[in-house]
N, C-alpha and C positions, 0 to 999 in steps of 0.2 A: 675673536675671529677663529671661523673655523670653516675648512672648503669641503665639500665632496670631494671621495676620490676611490673611486673603482667601488661601494660598493663598503667603504669604510670614510671616518672622516680623520679630517686633519686639524687641530687644531693648532693657534700659531707658534709656542713652542715647539712643533715638529720644524715647524713652516719655513723655522726660526733657523734652524738645525739643517734640514734639507737647501734650503736660500744657500749657508754661508759654505757647505758642501762645497757647489757646484760655483757657484763665484772664484771658488778656493782651483777648480778644477780650470776653468775660465782663465786666470791668470797661470797655471802649470803649466798649462797645453797651448799659452799662446794662441789661441782661438779665435777668430771672428764671433763665434756666439755659440752658446751652451744652454742646452733646455731639456729639460724632463715632462715628460709626456706621461698621462695612465695609458692605457689599452686602449678608452676609448676616445682618444684625441684628441681628451681634452690638455690644455696647456697647462703647465704646476707651476713653473718658475721658468725662466730664460732669465740669460747677463751675455752684456757682449751687444754687438754691433747690430742691434734687432731693429732703427729706428726706421728704417724700408722694407720690411722684411713682413709681408701678411702671415705672422707667426699664430695664428687661428689655421690659416689655411695647411700651413705648414706643421702642426700636430698632427693636424687630421689626414694628412696624407702620410705622415709616418706612422700611425699607429694602421694607415691603406693598407704601407711596405709592408708591414710586419706580418699580419693578418695572410699576407699574397705569399710571406718568403716561410709563413709557419703552412701553406697551404702544398707547396712547394717539397718541404719537408718531410708532411705528411705521404709525399710521394716516391721518396725514395726510400722513405725508411728510418725518417731521421725525426726526432720529437719536432724540438727547432732550431732553428737557427738563430744562436745569444747575438749572435756583433751580427752586421752590416757593414758593407763599406762601398763606398759608389768615387768614384774619382772621376774629376772636371775637367777642365781646361786652366780652370784657374783656382777656384775650393774644390774642396773633397767634402763628405758626409760620412763622419762613421758615429753609428747605431748600435748599439750594447741594452737588451732588456739584462733590466736589473730588477732580480729576486721571483722572479715572471709577475710584475707586478707592471712594472712602469717599463718605458723607457726613455732613454739620456741619449739623448744625438750632440753630436759637433758638429760642431763647423768648421772648415780651417783650411790657409791657404800654404804660398811659399812659408809662409815666417813659421810655423810648426812643420813638422811629420807625421807619420804615421804613425813608426815605431815611439817617439814622443810620445804621442795621443794616446796608445795602445796603452803604455807603461801605464799611466797619469789615470785612464778610464780603470784600469784595475785596483790598485787601488782605493780611488772615488767611489767604483762600487762595491769594495768590501763595508763602505763605510754606508755607503744609502741604506743597505740589505740590512746592515741596524736598524740605522736607521726604522728603516718599512719593520724588522721585525719588532720590535718596541711597540711603534704604533697600533699592531693589528694583535702587539699583547695586552695594550691597556683596552683596546676593542672588546678580545677576550671578559678580561676581567671588569666592565662595564658591561654586560650581559648577561655575567653570571652575577652581577649585582639586580641586575635590574630582573633577572628568576627569580631573586629571590623574595623579591616585593622592594628593592631599594634601588632607589635613584632613580627609577622614572618619573617625573615633570608632568607626566598623565595620569596615574594611578588614582591622585586622591579625586578625579573631576569624575563626576557624577550624569547621572541621562538628566535628572534635574537642572543639573549646573544647565547643562549642553541646551536644555529647552529655557532656561531660562534668558542664555545668551541669545541663543537666534530666533527663540521663539513669542 
């Protein structure tokens, strides 16, 4: 199984590593929900109390929020705001950009605290950054093999093969 992830492919073994890190973070922060979104607003994985949550919309709105605050950052001369925090009456949302690739979102209430969330996110962000760097290296190695003529499943298909298939 593989999943597209903002111009690179996420294979099952990578997804399992990411999912395990998200589950660990969920437990360590005592959060209601933790999820990971790509910058295009596609949900990668989530864990926690998401039965009554429209995670697709939440993922999309999170990416929009990052884009909007990115615009604000540029206006004041910053590259981006890598951490965002929204405080509500009952629930809070902590948003962190991981390795400029993905967005980590933690929804928590009074069972946790901002200090605990920030501490645990810092460790988790380091682990997730390493995982995404490994994924990027695999992608670059794969592209190198394809450019050498190794590894592309389509390189052996000829025009005659295509004509026979669709002709």
